[in-house]
C-alpha positions, 0 to 999 in steps of 0.5 A: 417623513415617516413615508420617506423612511418607509420608502427607504426601508423598502428600497433597502430590502429590494437591494438586499434581494439582489445581493442575496440572489448573487450571494446565494448563486455564487455559493451554489456554484462554489458548492457545485465545484466541490461536487465530489462530496454528496453534501456539496451537491445537495447544498448546491441545489438548495442554494440555487433554489434560495437564489431563485427565490431571492431573485424573483422576490426582487423582480416582483418588487420592481415590475409595475403591472399586477399581471406581471407580478402574479406570473413572477410570483407563480414562478417563484413558488415553483422554487419555494416548493422544493426548498424544504426537500433540498434542506432535508437532503442536505441533512440526509447526505451529511448525517444519515447513516445510509443513503436514501433509495430512489423510491424514497426520493420519489415519494418525498418529491410527490407533494413539491412536484404537485405544488409546482405543477399547480403553480404552472397550470390554470389551477394556480389559485389552489396555492395562492389566491386573491391577488391585490395591490397594497400601496406603501410609500408610493410602492405597489406591493403585491398581496395575496392569500394562501390557497388550500394546497399551500397549507398542505405544502406548509405542513409537509415542509415543517415535517420534512425539516423537523425529521432530520432535526429529531434524528440528529437530536436522537443520535447526538450522543454517538455523533462525532464532534465534527458532526455535532458542531456542524449540524448545530451551525446548520440548524441555526442557519436554517431557522434564523431567517424564518424566525426573523421573518416571523418577528418582522411580520408580527410587527408589520404584517405587510412585510410578509409580502416583500419576502424577508426570508431569502434576504436573511438567508443569504447572510446565513448561507456562509455559515451553512457552507462552512458547517456542511462543506468545509467541515466535511472536507476537514473531517475527511482529511482528519480521518484519512490522516488517522488511517495512514497514521494508525495503520502504518508499520512505521513508528511515529511520535510527535514531540513538543519543543521540550521533547515531551510526547504529544501523540504516537501511533499504535505501532510506536505504542507497541514497540516503545510500550506507550500508553495514554499515561505517557503523554506529556512525559519526556520521550527518549530521544537518544535512540540509535538512528538504526535499531532492531526490534523483534526481527524488524529494522527501523531507521530514524528520521526527524523533522521539525514542525515550524509555525513561520520561524517558530519551532513548535515541535518535532515529528520523529519517524522510525521507518520500517526498512526490514523489507527494503533491507531484505531486498538489498541483501537478495540483490547483493547476493544475486550480484555476487553470484553473477560476478562469480559465474562470470569470473569462473566461466570466463576463465575455465570455459576458455581453458577447456575450449583452448585445450580441445582446440589444441588436441584437435589441431595436434591430432589433425597434424599427426594423424598420418604419422601416428600408430593406431594406439597413438590415435586412440590415446589422442582421441581419449584425451579429447574425449576426457577434455570434452567430458570435463568441460560438460561436467564443469558447465553442469556444476556451474549451472547446478550451483547457480540454481542452488544460489538462486533458491531454485533447487529443492531438496527431496530427502529420502532414505538412500543406500550409499554404496550403489551411489558411490559405485555410480559416481566412480563409474562416471569418473572412470575415464578420468581415473584411467588417464592418470592411472589412478585407483579408488580404494573404497573402504566400508566395514559395514554393509547396507549403510544408509543416509537421509538426504537427496540422491542428486545432491549427495551425487554432486557432493561425491562427484566434486570431491572425487573430481578434486582428488583426481585433479590434484593426485599424482599419476599412479597414486591411490585415492582412499574413500572410507564410509562408516557410521558414528553416533547417528551420522554417516561419514564419508572420507575422501583422501588423496596424495596431492599437494593439499589445501591449507586450512586458511584457504579452505576457511576462506572458501567456506566462509566467504564463498570465494572461488577464483576458478574451478578449483574452489567451485566444487567445494562451494557446491559441496558446502551449499548442498550440505547446508541444505542436507543439514550436513557438514564438510571438514577439511584437514591434511591427510596421512600422506600429505594430501587433502582429507575431506570428511562429509557428515550426513544424518543417517536417519534424521529428517533434514531441517 
């Protein structure tokens, strides 16, 4: 009866060898598929070696001939020699603060490599010797004794496995909770099979030859994979989450179903003045859906956290939309400029071209009947119309560049009198067509202002062109220049119909110009803003417009 139970026990353990080989092999393949993690790659190698150990142990038990058993045992020992190194590498890839260098790996592999070569050579008895049969319950169990090299391998294996355990113990205090729990589970998973084998051999020495260790190792392999691989994945996800959570410019707070604060990121702590003492306190959920803080704009979004149908909390996310809002404003401004340019150009370019076509047609039809003086007058009209068209296009392009931020002010101290003279000379043909006169009134000589020559020239040219356009024939345009309290004032007054304060205010505030009448004033407004100046419009003494330009006489442009 005892022999029956003993035979059943041996058959059961042989069955466990095959189950262990399949289990360890399957786990090895699983880890190999997760090879993006270094620990998973080394874990796959370790499990493959253990699977080979279990497979060869089962095969040795089955084959009947001693010669075959010896050959299979020699092959098995090749895998066994490398198992301690694979365990060491699993520890190293998971817990060491740096990766092993190639030279270090080569040195560590010397003893296992020598042992493997000895097992495959004719000197295999240096590792295992004195093979024999032990008959147990009608089964022939292969017995053997350890050779001299086996003891070298045994000491090396113990030191190799003990080294990372000691390192783990020394660094236990500064390891993360994930690493500590994983390494403890892994250590237990490694040692329990060897402890079980030692206890079994102590009570029944022949059990040493049927290899209990790989069978027991299969049951612990699941814990090892969980400890090293799954926990490593969880840890990576955890740290990735914390990185995104903490370094985000958005405000994120996590609340429980009653509105008590559970977690928050650093940005939310800075804005809402939160601290560790704020946890488990009521969070102010009455914050507006959009609010401003130190120039930053935040938009609120809320999302419930559910476990099935149960509400377990809420994530309140205040997205920083400052950059998006700025881009939208810039796009809206560009769209406004585009619409304005299309409207003005579509209206006024067509008018100028039509005027030129009519003048040219009239000149061609009456060329033979007109006198020399009449032809000269017609030619002057065509020239003036063309000049106005060129001037208008130049103004439009200049203004559009200023709107798009491409015009840069280069402020210097400039003499205003020569600049006024240049502008009047440029507009002389237009003055002659309407027999207008510009009366320049300047009490002081050598008046200066601090600004940009091009910009001030554009301002003067537009104000005088506007006065010429609306002044009646044979009238006078008055231009006064004087200084008041550190400012240079330039006044341009005409005798035209004038501009109402409402229309002027609408142009200045909203930038509305349906045609070239308002375009010149838009140019003056934008350039004066860059020059830290001001444009004022009021009714003149003779009923027309009186425009006043205020410029800094010596201050730098802000």
